[in-house]
N, C-alpha and C positions, 0 to 999 in steps of 0.2 A: 246789808248794803242795798241802797236803792239807786237805780239808774233810770233816768227819765229825761224827756225833752221838755223844755220850758223856754221862757224869754227872760232877759234881764230887765228889771224894773227901774223906775226913775231914781231911786236912792242908791243905785250902784255907783261906786267911785273907784276907778282904776287908774287915777292920775299918778304919775311918777313922783310928784312932789309931796304927796300926802303920806304921812307916817302910817296911818291905818288905811288899808284898802277895804272896800265893802262890796259884797255881792248881795243883791236883793232879788228874790225870785219867788214864784208861787209853786207850791207843791200840787201836783195833780191829785184829784180826790182819792184815787185808788192807792197812791203812795201815802197820802195822809192817813188813810185807814190802817195801812200796814204799819206805819210809824207809831200810831197810837197803840196798836196791839204790842209792838215791840217795846214801847216805853213802859207799858204795864209789867211786862216780863223783866225788863231791865231794872225797874225800881221795886220789884216784889219784896225785897228785904228791907226797904226803906219805909219809915213811918210816913204814910200818905199825907198827914197833916203838915209835915215839915217840907214835903216836896215842893219844888218850885213849879211855876206854870209851864205850859207847853212851850217848846222852842219855836212855835209859829203862832200866828194870830188866827182868828175865826175864818178868815178867807184863805188861809194856807200860806200867807206871806212869811217868808223867812229872810232874816238879815244875818249874813255870815261875815264877820270881820277877821282880817288877818294882817300881820305885819309885813310891810313891803321891805323894810330895812333888815330885820333879823331873819326873815324867812319862816318865822313861827307860824305854823298852821297854813302856810301858803299852798294852795292847790296847784296841781300841774295844769298848765294851759296848753291845749293842742288845737290844730286846725281840723277841718272836716275829714281829712285823711289820717288823722291821729299823729301828725308830725308836730313836734314841739314848737311853740310860738316864742319869739324873742320878746324881750321886755318892751321894746318900742311897738311891736305888733299888739301886745296886750293893751297898751295905752290907747290904741286906736279902736278897740272894741266899743261899739256904740250901744246905747240904751236900746232895748227892744230886740237886740240880737238874739237869734235862735241858738240855744245851747243844749247840749246833752250833759247832764251833771251826774257825777258819781258821788253819792253822799252816804255817810254812815252816821248812826246815832250812837253817841257815847255817853257814859255816865259822868255826871258832874257832882263832886262832893262838896265843894266850898263855893260861896259862903253858905248856900242852902243846897241840900241834895236835889237832884233833878237830872235832866238829860239835855244834851245840846246836839245840834246837827252840825257835822263837820263836812265841808266840801273837800273831796279828795282830788277831783278832776273836773275841769271845765273844757268841754270840746265845743268849739265855735263851729256851727254847722254851715255857715255861709262864708267861710274864710279859708284860704289856703296860705300856708306859710310861704314867704318869699325865700327861695334858695339863696345861699350866700353868693353874691356876685351875679345873681340871675335876675331876669325880669319879673315883674309882678305876675302872679298867677292869673289865668283867664277866669278863675272862679271868684276872685276878690273884687267884685264890682258892686255898684249901687243897684238897688232894686228899682225897676222902672215898670209901671203898669202900661201894657200895650195891648190894644184890642186887635186881635187877628181872627180871621175866619177859622172855624174849627178844623177844617181839613189842613189848612196851612200850619196851624199850631201843632197838630198831631205829627206832621212831617218834620217840623222844627224839633220837637221832642225826640222823635226817632233818631234824627241825625245827631243831635246833641248827645244822646245816650251812646250812640255808636262811636262817637269820637271822645267819649268820657269827659264831656264838658257839662257845665250846668246849662240849662235852657237859656237863661239870660245872657250868659257869657257867649254862647254860640250866636245868639241874636246880635249881640254887640259886635262880635267879630265879623259877622255877615254885613252889618251896617257899615262898619269901618272900611271893609273891603270895597263895598259899593261906593262909598264916599271917595275913597282913594282913586278908583277907576274913573268916576265922574270928573274929579279934579284933573286927572291926566288928559281926559278927552277934551275938557274945556280949554286947558292950556294948549293942546295941539291945535284947536280951532282958532285960538287967539294968535298963535304964531303963524298960522296959515293965512290969516286975514291981513 
């Protein structure tokens, strides 16, 4: 089994209305080397002339398809804290999302012998599941690039880690709090005038 971090590529489709769902991702070089070695061992008893090609291309791109309707080969989807994601949350996963994949290589016998990569688990690293009846998680926000002085950024990272929030979620919360305070202050000035 291989566990590695990567990003979802453009040809990924996780739409609820599609019969076949597809995950597209790149294998890191070290995983590709290990998978090549394992493939040789897996197919040792097979005639190499009959064996199918690698289950990835030269750049390490893998496309894994699974059935959304039957659940056949469907991987487990979880958030960054390893909590399961609902079907609606899975459909909101965006291309380019950082994921940690658990993948195994299995032997394929028909129509031609070879191997294929099967995704067992997809852990979305920038997403937290929404608890039933609860508000959205502070981690499930958009990425925003923000230029901050180094000392201020280090303090933000320290505070975010201390409160178990992502840095960007902590910044968003701080900005929202400041906006709320400013609105209240402006409303008080308007009422006083």
